[in-house]
MARPA-737988 format. One record per residue: residue number from 1; x, y, z of N, C-alpha, C in turn. Coordinates in pm, whole numbers, plus 32768, in hexadecimal, padded with zeros to 4 digits. Layout:
// residues N
<pt kegu="NUM" n_c1="X" n_c2="Y" n_c3="Z" ca_c1="X" ca_c2="Y" ca_c3="Z" c_c1="X" c_c2="Y" c_c3="Z"/>
...
//
This chain:
// residues 120
<pt kegu="1" n_c1="BDD0" n_c2="3BDF" n_c3="E98B" ca_c1="BE5A" ca_c2="3BDB" ca_c3="E95C" c_c1="BE7D" c_c2="3C61" c_c3="E91E"/>
<pt kegu="2" n_c1="BEF2" n_c2="3C94" n_c3="E941" ca_c1="BF27" ca_c2="3D0E" ca_c3="E907" c_c1="BFA4" c_c2="3CE9" c_c3="E8B9"/>
<pt kegu="3" n_c1="BFAB" n_c2="3D12" n_c3="E83B" ca_c1="C021" ca_c2="3CFA" ca_c3="E7E9" c_c1="C060" c_c2="3D7F" c_c3="E7C3"/>
<pt kegu="4" n_c1="C0E4" n_c2="3D84" n_c3="E7CA" ca_c1="C12E" ca_c2="3DFB" ca_c3="E7A1" c_c1="C17C" c_c2="3DD6" c_c3="E724"/>
<pt kegu="5" n_c1="C166" n_c2="3E25" n_c3="E6BB" ca_c1="C19F" ca_c2="3E07" ca_c3="E638" c_c1="C205" c_c2="3E71" c_c3="E610"/>
<pt kegu="6" n_c1="C268" n_c2="3E48" n_c3="E5C2" ca_c1="C2C6" ca_c2="3EA4" ca_c3="E583" c_c1="C286" c_c2="3ECE" c_c3="E4FF"/>
<pt kegu="7" n_c1="C262" n_c2="3F4D" n_c3="E4F4" ca_c1="C21A" ca_c2="3F7C" ca_c3="E47E" c_c1="C26F" c_c2="3F73" c_c3="E3FF"/>
<pt kegu="8" n_c1="C2F3" n_c2="3F81" n_c3="E409" ca_c1="C346" ca_c2="3F7E" ca_c3="E391" c_c1="C35E" c_c2="3EF0" c_c3="E35D"/>
<pt kegu="9" n_c1="C36F" n_c2="3E8E" n_c3="E3B7" ca_c1="C38B" ca_c2="3E06" ca_c3="E38A" c_c1="C310" c_c2="3DAB" c_c3="E38C"/>
<pt kegu="10" n_c1="C2AB" n_c2="3DD0" n_c3="E3DA" ca_c1="C235" ca_c2="3D7B" ca_c3="E3E9" c_c1="C248" c_c2="3D0C" c_c3="E44D"/>
<pt kegu="11" n_c1="C2BA" n_c2="3D0C" n_c3="E496" ca_c1="C2D7" ca_c2="3CA3" ca_c3="E4F8" c_c1="C28B" c_c2="3CBD" c_c3="E57A"/>
<pt kegu="12" n_c1="C25B" n_c2="3C53" n_c3="E5B5" ca_c1="C21C" ca_c2="3C5D" ca_c3="E639" c_c1="C28D" c_c2="3C65" c_c3="E6A0"/>
<pt kegu="13" n_c1="C294" n_c2="3CD5" n_c3="E6E9" ca_c1="C2FE" ca_c2="3CE9" ca_c3="E748" c_c1="C2E0" c_c2="3CAD" c_c3="E7D1"/>
<pt kegu="14" n_c1="C262" n_c2="3CB3" n_c3="E7F7" ca_c1="C23D" ca_c2="3C83" ca_c3="E87C" c_c1="C1AA" c_c2="3C60" c_c3="E87E"/>
<pt kegu="15" n_c1="C188" n_c2="3BF3" n_c3="E8C4" ca_c1="C0FE" ca_c2="3BC9" ca_c3="E8D8" c_c1="C0E7" c_c2="3BBF" c_c3="E96E"/>
<pt kegu="16" n_c1="C083" n_c2="3C06" n_c3="E99D" ca_c1="C061" ca_c2="3C05" ca_c3="EA2C" c_c1="BFDA" c_c2="3BC4" c_c3="EA40"/>
<pt kegu="17" n_c1="BFD4" n_c2="3B5F" n_c3="EA96" ca_c1="BF57" ca_c2="3B1B" ca_c3="EAB6" c_c1="BF19" c_c2="3B64" c_c3="EB2D"/>
<pt kegu="18" n_c1="BEBB" n_c2="3BBF" n_c3="EB13" ca_c1="BE83" ca_c2="3C16" ca_c3="EB79" c_c1="BE18" c_c2="3BD1" c_c3="EBCE"/>
<pt kegu="19" n_c1="BDD9" n_c2="3B68" n_c3="EB9E" ca_c1="BD6E" ca_c2="3B21" ca_c3="EBE4" c_c1="BCF8" c_c2="3B7B" c_c3="EC08"/>
<pt kegu="20" n_c1="BCE6" n_c2="3BE5" n_c3="EBBD" ca_c1="BC7C" ca_c2="3C45" ca_c3="EBDC" c_c1="BC66" c_c2="3C9C" c_c3="EB62"/>
<pt kegu="21" n_c1="BBEB" n_c2="3CC6" n_c3="EB4B" ca_c1="BBCD" ca_c2="3D23" ca_c3="EADF" c_c1="BBF4" c_c2="3DAF" c_c3="EB0B"/>
<pt kegu="22" n_c1="BC41" n_c2="3DF4" n_c3="EAB8" ca_c1="BC69" ca_c2="3E7E" ca_c3="EAD4" c_c1="BC1E" c_c2="3EDA" c_c3="EA76"/>
<pt kegu="23" n_c1="BBEC" n_c2="3F48" n_c3="EAAA" ca_c1="BBA2" ca_c2="3FA8" ca_c3="EA59" c_c1="BBF3" c_c2="4026" c_c3="EA3C"/>
<pt kegu="24" n_c1="BC56" n_c2="4044" n_c3="EA90" ca_c1="BCAA" ca_c2="40BA" ca_c3="EA7E" c_c1="BD3B" c_c2="408F" c_c3="EA87"/>
<pt kegu="25" n_c1="BD86" n_c2="40A6" n_c3="EA1D" ca_c1="BE13" ca_c2="407F" ca_c3="EA1B" c_c1="BE60" c_c2="40E3" c_c3="E9C5"/>
<pt kegu="26" n_c1="BED4" n_c2="410D" n_c3="E9F6" ca_c1="BF28" ca_c2="416A" ca_c3="E9AB" c_c1="BFB8" c_c2="415B" c_c3="E9D9"/>
<pt kegu="27" n_c1="C015" n_c2="418D" n_c3="E989" ca_c1="C0A1" ca_c2="418F" ca_c3="E9B0" c_c1="C0BA" c_c2="420A" c_c3="EA06"/>
<pt kegu="28" n_c1="C11B" n_c2="4201" n_c3="EA61" ca_c1="C146" ca_c2="4278" ca_c3="EAA8" c_c1="C1A0" c_c2="42CA" c_c3="EA4C"/>
<pt kegu="29" n_c1="C1CD" n_c2="433F" n_c3="EA77" ca_c1="C21C" ca_c2="4399" ca_c3="EA22" c_c1="C2A1" c_c2="435C" c_c3="E9F8"/>
<pt kegu="30" n_c1="C2D8" n_c2="4300" n_c3="EA49" ca_c1="C35A" ca_c2="42C4" ca_c3="EA29" c_c1="C34E" c_c2="4247" c_c3="E9D3"/>
<pt kegu="31" n_c1="C2D6" n_c2="420E" n_c3="E9C9" ca_c1="C2C4" ca_c2="4191" ca_c3="E97E" c_c1="C2F1" c_c2="4117" c_c3="E9CD"/>
<pt kegu="32" n_c1="C30A" n_c2="4127" n_c3="EA4F" ca_c1="C339" ca_c2="40B9" ca_c3="EAA3" c_c1="C2C9" c_c2="4071" c_c3="EAED"/>
<pt kegu="33" n_c1="C253" n_c2="40AF" n_c3="EAF1" ca_c1="C1E3" ca_c2="4077" ca_c3="EB3C" c_c1="C162" c_c2="4083" c_c3="EAED"/>
<pt kegu="34" n_c1="C105" n_c2="4029" n_c3="EB0A" ca_c1="C07C" ca_c2="4034" ca_c3="EADA" c_c1="C028" c_c2="4064" c_c3="EB4E"/>
<pt kegu="35" n_c1="BFDB" n_c2="40CB" n_c3="EB38" ca_c1="BF82" ca_c2="4100" ca_c3="EB9F" c_c1="BEF8" c_c2="40C5" c_c3="EB88"/>
<pt kegu="36" n_c1="BEC2" n_c2="4080" n_c3="EBED" ca_c1="BE3F" ca_c2="4041" ca_c3="EBE2" c_c1="BDE9" c_c2="4069" c_c3="EC59"/>
<pt kegu="37" n_c1="BD69" n_c2="4047" n_c3="EC55" ca_c1="BD13" ca_c2="4066" ca_c3="ECC5" c_c1="BD2E" c_c2="400F" c_c3="ED3E"/>
<pt kegu="38" n_c1="BD7A" n_c2="3FA3" n_c3="ED2E" ca_c1="BD9A" ca_c2="3F4D" ca_c3="EDA0" c_c1="BE28" c_c2="3F60" c_c3="EDD1"/>
<pt kegu="39" n_c1="BE73" n_c2="3FBA" n_c3="ED95" ca_c1="BEFB" ca_c2="3FD5" ca_c3="EDC1" c_c1="BF5A" c_c2="3FEB" c_c3="ED4D"/>
<pt kegu="40" n_c1="BFD7" n_c2="4004" n_c3="ED6E" ca_c1="C040" ca_c2="401F" ca_c3="ED0D" c_c1="C091" c_c2="3F9F" c_c3="ECF6"/>
<pt kegu="41" n_c1="C099" n_c2="3F73" n_c3="EC79" ca_c1="C0DC" ca_c2="3EF8" ca_c3="EC54" c_c1="C166" c_c2="3F18" c_c3="EC1B"/>
<pt kegu="42" n_c1="C1CC" n_c2="3ED4" n_c3="EC4F" ca_c1="C253" ca_c2="3EE6" ca_c3="EC1F" c_c1="C262" c_c2="3E9F" c_c3="EB98"/>
<pt kegu="43" n_c1="C299" n_c2="3EE6" n_c3="EB36" ca_c1="C2B8" ca_c2="3EA9" ca_c3="EAB5" c_c1="C34A" c_c2="3E82" c_c3="EAB9"/>
<pt kegu="44" n_c1="C368" n_c2="3E08" n_c3="EA99" ca_c1="C3F0" ca_c2="3DD5" ca_c3="EA9F" c_c1="C44B" c_c2="3E23" c_c3="EA42"/>
<pt kegu="45" n_c1="C4AC" n_c2="3E6B" n_c3="EA7C" ca_c1="C50A" ca_c2="3EBA" ca_c3="EA2C" c_c1="C562" c_c2="3E63" c_c3="E9D5"/>
<pt kegu="46" n_c1="C583" n_c2="3DEA" n_c3="EA04" ca_c1="C5DA" ca_c2="3D93" ca_c3="E9B6" c_c1="C593" c_c2="3D5C" c_c3="E93B"/>
<pt kegu="47" n_c1="C50F" n_c2="3D59" n_c3="E93D" ca_c1="C4C2" ca_c2="3D25" ca_c3="E8CB" c_c1="C4B5" c_c2="3D8C" c_c3="E85D"/>
<pt kegu="48" n_c1="C4AF" n_c2="3E0B" n_c3="E883" ca_c1="C495" ca_c2="3E74" ca_c3="E822" c_c1="C51A" c_c2="3EAA" c_c3="E7EE"/>
<pt kegu="49" n_c1="C53C" n_c2="3E83" n_c3="E774" ca_c1="C5B6" ca_c2="3EB2" ca_c3="E734" c_c1="C5A5" c_c2="3EA5" c_c3="E69D"/>
<pt kegu="50" n_c1="C603" n_c2="3ED8" n_c3="E654" ca_c1="C5FC" ca_c2="3ECF" ca_c3="E5C2" c_c1="C610" c_c2="3E41" c_c3="E591"/>
<pt kegu="51" n_c1="C64F" n_c2="3DEC" n_c3="E5E1" ca_c1="C66C" ca_c2="3D62" ca_c3="E5B8" c_c1="C60F" c_c2="3CFE" c_c3="E5FD"/>
<pt kegu="52" n_c1="C59C" n_c2="3D28" n_c3="E629" ca_c1="C543" ca_c2="3CD2" ca_c3="E676" c_c1="C50B" c_c2="3C62" c_c3="E61F"/>
<pt kegu="53" n_c1="C4F3" n_c2="3BF1" n_c3="E660" ca_c1="C4B3" ca_c2="3B80" ca_c3="E61D" c_c1="C42C" c_c2="3B6A" c_c3="E65E"/>
<pt kegu="54" n_c1="C3D8" n_c2="3B1C" n_c3="E61C" ca_c1="C352" ca_c2="3B04" ca_c3="E64E" c_c1="C359" c_c2="3ABB" c_c3="E6D5"/>
<pt kegu="55" n_c1="C300" n_c2="3ADD" n_c3="E72F" ca_c1="C2F7" ca_c2="3A9E" ca_c3="E7B1" c_c1="C292" c_c2="3A2D" c_c3="E7A5"/>
<pt kegu="56" n_c1="C2BD" n_c2="39B2" n_c3="E7C0" ca_c1="C266" ca_c2="393F" ca_c3="E7AD" c_c1="C206" c_c2="392C" c_c3="E822"/>
<pt kegu="57" n_c1="C237" n_c2="3933" n_c3="E89C" ca_c1="C1E5" ca_c2="3919" ca_c3="E912" c_c1="C1B3" c_c2="399B" c_c3="E950"/>
<pt kegu="58" n_c1="C132" n_c2="39A4" n_c3="E96D" ca_c1="C0FF" ca_c2="3A1C" ca_c3="E9B1" c_c1="C13F" c_c2="3A29" c_c3="EA3C"/>
<pt kegu="59" n_c1="C15D" n_c2="3AA2" n_c3="EA61" ca_c1="C197" ca_c2="3ABE" ca_c3="EAE3" c_c1="C12B" c_c2="3AF6" c_c3="EB3D"/>
<pt kegu="60" n_c1="C138" n_c2="3ADE" n_c3="EBC0" ca_c1="C0DC" ca_c2="3B1B" ca_c3="EC1F" c_c1="C10E" c_c2="3BA9" c_c3="EC39"/>
<pt kegu="61" n_c1="C0B4" n_c2="3C09" n_c3="EC3A" ca_c1="C0DE" ca_c2="3C94" ca_c3="EC4B" c_c1="C11A" c_c2="3CAE" c_c3="ECD4"/>
<pt kegu="62" n_c1="C180" n_c2="3D01" n_c3="ECD9" ca_c1="C1B9" ca_c2="3D31" ca_c3="ED56" c_c1="C187" c_c2="3DBF" c_c3="ED6A"/>
<pt kegu="63" n_c1="C142" n_c2="3DD5" n_c3="EDD7" ca_c1="C108" ca_c2="3E58" ca_c3="EDF1" c_c1="C16A" c_c2="3EAE" c_c3="EE40"/>
<pt kegu="64" n_c1="C171" n_c2="3F2C" n_c3="EE1A" ca_c1="C1C3" ca_c2="3F8F" ca_c3="EE5F" c_c1="C167" c_c2="3FDC" c_c3="EEBD"/>
<pt kegu="65" n_c1="C18E" n_c2="3FEF" n_c3="EF37" ca_c1="C142" ca_c2="4039" ca_c3="EF9B" c_c1="C0BF" c_c2="3FF0" c_c3="EFBA"/>
<pt kegu="66" n_c1="C053" n_c2="4039" n_c3="EFD0" ca_c1="BFD4" ca_c2="3FFC" ca_c3="EFF8" c_c1="BF8A" c_c2="3FC1" c_c3="EF81"/>
<pt kegu="67" n_c1="BF3F" n_c2="3F56" n_c3="EF9C" ca_c1="BEED" ca_c2="3F18" ca_c3="EF35" c_c1="BE85" c_c2="3EC1" c_c3="EF79"/>
<pt kegu="68" n_c1="BE23" n_c2="3E93" n_c3="EF2B" ca_c1="BDC2" ca_c2="3E31" ca_c3="EF57" c_c1="BDE7" c_c2="3DAF" c_c3="EF10"/>
<pt kegu="69" n_c1="BDEF" n_c2="3D41" n_c3="EF5A" ca_c1="BE16" ca_c2="3CC2" ca_c3="EF1D" c_c1="BDB2" c_c2="3C99" c_c3="EEB2"/>
<pt kegu="70" n_c1="BDDE" n_c2="3C45" n_c3="EE55" ca_c1="BD88" ca_c2="3C1C" ca_c3="EDE6" c_c1="BD0F" c_c2="3BCD" c_c3="EE14"/>
<pt kegu="71" n_c1="BD16" n_c2="3B8E" n_c3="EE8B" ca_c1="BCA2" ca_c2="3B46" ca_c3="EEC0" c_c1="BC4A" c_c2="3B9E" c_c3="EF19"/>
<pt kegu="72" n_c1="BC6E" n_c2="3C20" n_c3="EF24" ca_c1="BC23" ca_c2="3C83" ca_c3="EF73" c_c1="BC23" c_c2="3C66" c_c3="F008"/>
<pt kegu="73" n_c1="BC76" n_c2="3C0C" n_c3="F038" ca_c1="BC75" ca_c2="3BE7" ca_c3="F0C5" c_c1="BCDA" c_c2="3C35" c_c3="F119"/>
<pt kegu="74" n_c1="BD37" n_c2="3C7B" n_c3="F0D9" ca_c1="BDA3" ca_c2="3CBE" ca_c3="F122" c_c1="BDC1" c_c2="3D48" c_c3="F0EA"/>
<pt kegu="75" n_c1="BDE9" n_c2="3DA1" n_c3="F143" ca_c1="BE30" ca_c2="3E19" ca_c3="F11B" c_c1="BEC3" c_c2="3DF6" c_c3="F125"/>
<pt kegu="76" n_c1="BF0E" n_c2="3E14" n_c3="F0BD" ca_c1="BF9B" ca_c2="3DEF" ca_c3="F0B9" c_c1="BFF3" c_c2="3E6C" c_c3="F0B2"/>
<pt kegu="77" n_c1="C070" n_c2="3E5B" n_c3="F0D8" ca_c1="C0D5" ca_c2="3EC3" ca_c3="F0CA" c_c1="C14F" c_c2="3E81" c_c3="F08B"/>
<pt kegu="78" n_c1="C177" n_c2="3EB1" n_c3="F016" ca_c1="C1E5" ca_c2="3E73" ca_c3="EFCA" c_c1="C1D0" c_c2="3DDC" c_c3="EFBB"/>
<pt kegu="79" n_c1="C155" n_c2="3DB6" n_c3="EF9D" ca_c1="C12B" ca_c2="3D2C" ca_c3="EF85" c_c1="C12C" c_c2="3CD4" c_c3="F002"/>
<pt kegu="80" n_c1="C13E" n_c2="3D0E" n_c3="F078" ca_c1="C137" ca_c2="3CC2" ca_c3="F0F6" c_c1="C0B2" c_c2="3CE0" c_c3="F139"/>
<pt kegu="81" n_c1="C071" n_c2="3C77" n_c3="F16B" ca_c1="BFF0" ca_c2="3C86" ca_c3="F1AC" c_c1="BFFF" c_c2="3CD2" c_c3="F230"/>
<pt kegu="82" n_c1="BFB0" n_c2="3D3E" n_c3="F241" ca_c1="BFB8" ca_c2="3D8A" ca_c3="F2BE" c_c1="BF32" c_c2="3D95" c_c3="F307"/>
<pt kegu="83" n_c1="BEC1" n_c2="3D8D" n_c3="F2C2" ca_c1="BE3F" ca_c2="3D9A" ca_c3="F304" c_c1="BDDB" c_c2="3D3E" c_c3="F2C1"/>
<pt kegu="84" n_c1="BDA7" n_c2="3CDD" n_c3="F30E" ca_c1="BD43" ca_c2="3C81" ca_c3="F2DB" c_c1="BCBB" c_c2="3CC5" c_c3="F2DC"/>
<pt kegu="85" n_c1="BC6F" n_c2="3CB4" n_c3="F271" ca_c1="BBEB" ca_c2="3CF2" ca_c3="F265" c_c1="BB7E" c_c2="3C8A" c_c3="F27D"/>
<pt kegu="86" n_c1="BB2B" n_c2="3C9C" n_c3="F2E5" ca_c1="BABA" ca_c2="3C41" ca_c3="F2F8" c_c1="BA5F" c_c2="3C46" c_c3="F27D"/>
<pt kegu="87" n_c1="BA12" n_c2="3BDD" n_c3="F267" ca_c1="B9C3" ca_c2="3BD2" ca_c3="F1ED" c_c1="B967" c_c2="3C4A" c_c3="F1D8"/>
<pt kegu="88" n_c1="B92E" n_c2="3C84" n_c3="F242" ca_c1="B8D3" ca_c2="3CF5" ca_c3="F231" c_c1="B91A" c_c2="3D76" c_c3="F209"/>
<pt kegu="89" n_c1="B99F" n_c2="3D78" n_c3="F210" ca_c1="B9EE" ca_c2="3DED" ca_c3="F1E8" c_c1="BA3C" c_c2="3DD8" c_c3="F167"/>
<pt kegu="90" n_c1="BA2C" n_c2="3D66" n_c3="F129" ca_c1="BA76" ca_c2="3D4B" ca_c3="F0AD" c_c1="BA3C" c_c2="3D9B" c_c3="F03A"/>
<pt kegu="91" n_c1="BA94" n_c2="3DD2" n_c3="EFE7" ca_c1="BA65" ca_c2="3E30" ca_c3="EF81" c_c1="BA20" c_c2="3DF0" c_c3="EF09"/>
<pt kegu="92" n_c1="B9B4" n_c2="3E33" n_c3="EEDE" ca_c1="B97B" ca_c2="3E1B" ca_c3="EE5B" c_c1="B9C6" c_c2="3E73" c_c3="EDF8"/>
<pt kegu="93" n_c1="B9F3" n_c2="3EE5" n_c3="EE2B" ca_c1="BA49" ca_c2="3F3F" ca_c3="EDE0" c_c1="BAA4" c_c2="3F84" c_c3="EE44"/>
<pt kegu="94" n_c1="BB16" n_c2="3FB4" n_c3="EE15" ca_c1="BB75" ca_c2="3FF5" ca_c3="EE6F" c_c1="BBCB" c_c2="4056" c_c3="EE21"/>
<pt kegu="95" n_c1="BC0C" n_c2="40AD" n_c3="EE6B" ca_c1="BC6C" ca_c2="4108" ca_c3="EE2F" c_c1="BCD9" c_c2="4124" c_c3="EE95"/>
<pt kegu="96" n_c1="BD52" n_c2="413F" n_c3="EE65" ca_c1="BDC5" ca_c2="4158" ca_c3="EEBB" c_c1="BE05" c_c2="41DA" c_c3="EE91"/>
<pt kegu="97" n_c1="BE24" n_c2="422E" n_c3="EEF3" ca_c1="BE6D" ca_c2="42AA" ca_c3="EEDB" c_c1="BECB" c_c2="42C0" c_c3="EF50"/>
<pt kegu="98" n_c1="BF4C" n_c2="42B2" n_c3="EF36" ca_c1="BFB2" ca_c2="42C1" ca_c3="EF9D" c_c1="BF94" c_c2="4267" c_c3="F014"/>
<pt kegu="99" n_c1="BF73" n_c2="42A0" n_c3="F08A" ca_c1="BF5B" ca_c2="4253" ca_c3="F104" c_c1="BEC7" c_c2="423B" c_c3="F11E"/>
<pt kegu="100" n_c1="BE72" n_c2="425D" n_c3="F0BE" ca_c1="BDE2" ca_c2="4254" ca_c3="F0D1" c_c1="BDA5" c_c2="41ED" c_c3="F072"/>
<pt kegu="101" n_c1="BD51" n_c2="4195" n_c3="F0AA" ca_c1="BD09" ca_c2="4132" ca_c3="F05A" c_c1="BC74" c_c2="414B" c_c3="F06D"/>
<pt kegu="102" n_c1="BC2C" n_c2="4156" n_c3="EFFF" ca_c1="BB9B" ca_c2="4162" ca_c3="F003" c_c1="BB5E" c_c2="40DF" c_c3="EFD5"/>
<pt kegu="103" n_c1="BAFF" n_c2="40AC" n_c3="F022" ca_c1="BAC2" ca_c2="402A" ca_c3="F003" c_c1="BA2B" c_c2="4038" c_c3="F001"/>
<pt kegu="104" n_c1="B9EE" n_c2="4008" n_c3="EF95" ca_c1="B95D" ca_c2="3FFC" ca_c3="EF8C" c_c1="B93A" c_c2="3F6A" c_c3="EFA0"/>
<pt kegu="105" n_c1="B8F8" n_c2="3F49" n_c3="F00D" ca_c1="B8D7" ca_c2="3EBE" ca_c3="F02E" c_c1="B852" c_c2="3E96" c_c3="EFEF"/>
<pt kegu="106" n_c1="B83B" n_c2="3E16" n_c3="EFE1" ca_c1="B7C1" ca_c2="3DE1" ca_c3="EFA6" c_c1="B744" c_c2="3E09" c_c3="EFF2"/>
<pt kegu="107" n_c1="B752" n_c2="3E28" n_c3="F073" ca_c1="B6E0" ca_c2="3E4F" ca_c3="F0C6" c_c1="B6B0" c_c2="3EDC" c_c3="F0A5"/>
<pt kegu="108" n_c1="B6FD" n_c2="3F26" n_c3="F054" ca_c1="B6DC" ca_c2="3FB0" ca_c3="F036" c_c1="B72D" c_c2="4012" c_c3="F08A"/>
<pt kegu="109" n_c1="B775" n_c2="3FDE" n_c3="F0EC" ca_c1="B7C8" ca_c2="4033" ca_c3="F13F" c_c1="B845" c_c2="405E" c_c3="F0F3"/>
<pt kegu="110" n_c1="B86F" n_c2="40D8" n_c3="F10F" ca_c1="B8ED" ca_c2="410B" ca_c3="F0D9" c_c1="B943" c_c2="4132" c_c3="F14F"/>
<pt kegu="111" n_c1="B9BF" n_c2="4107" n_c3="F14E" ca_c1="BA17" ca_c2="412F" ca_c3="F1BB" c_c1="BA9F" c_c2="4156" c_c3="F186"/>
<pt kegu="112" n_c1="BADF" n_c2="41B0" n_c3="F1CF" ca_c1="BB65" ca_c2="41DF" ca_c3="F1AE" c_c1="BBC3" c_c2="41AF" c_c3="F21C"/>
<pt kegu="113" n_c1="BC38" n_c2="4185" n_c3="F1F3" ca_c1="BC9B" ca_c2="4153" ca_c3="F252" c_c1="BD20" c_c2="4197" c_c3="F234"/>
<pt kegu="114" n_c1="BD53" n_c2="41E1" n_c3="F296" ca_c1="BDD7" ca_c2="421E" ca_c3="F288" c_c1="BE3B" c_c2="41C4" c_c3="F2D0"/>
<pt kegu="115" n_c1="BEA2" n_c2="4199" n_c3="F288" ca_c1="BF03" ca_c2="413B" ca_c3="F2BF" c_c1="BF8A" c_c2="4182" c_c3="F2CC"/>
<pt kegu="116" n_c1="BFBD" n_c2="4184" n_c3="F345" ca_c1="C042" ca_c2="41B8" ca_c3="F35D" c_c1="C091" c_c2="414E" c_c3="F3A6"/>
<pt kegu="117" n_c1="C0FE" n_c2="4124" n_c3="F36A" ca_c1="C151" ca_c2="40BA" ca_c3="F3A4" c_c1="C1D3" c_c2="40F3" c_c3="F3D8"/>
<pt kegu="118" n_c1="C1FF" n_c2="40BE" n_c3="F447" ca_c1="C283" ca_c2="40E2" ca_c3="F47B" c_c1="C2E7" c_c2="4085" c_c3="F43B"/>
<pt kegu="119" n_c1="C336" n_c2="40BA" n_c3="F3E1" ca_c1="C39B" ca_c2="4068" ca_c3="F39E" c_c1="C41F" c_c2="407A" c_c3="F3E7"/>
<pt kegu="120" n_c1="C451" n_c2="4009" n_c3="F41B" ca_c1="C4D0" ca_c2="400E" ca_c3="F464" c_c1="C535" c_c2="3FB5" c_c3="F425"/>
//
């Protein structure tokens, strides 16, 4: 679970149910996204304001661009499933950078996948 707090009021602005342990997480330069090793998570702009109230129900994260699904079974693009990963290719760890996904599988194999989609 990732919680975003308003430091001045102490209010919980957003709760994201990630369904996965994250080891690297940071804000982007605009504060609109969380950068993680499994992809870029959109932070709800409507939730983050000076008048925000606590979020009661955890939300499922919406990923921007490429990501690895929380169950490690899919490579996603904007939270839509685009490539199913067979069990021997599912990540024990992963990282995402632009169009490139690096996956370390449980077998000890490491593979890189460059994804380019034709958006029409």
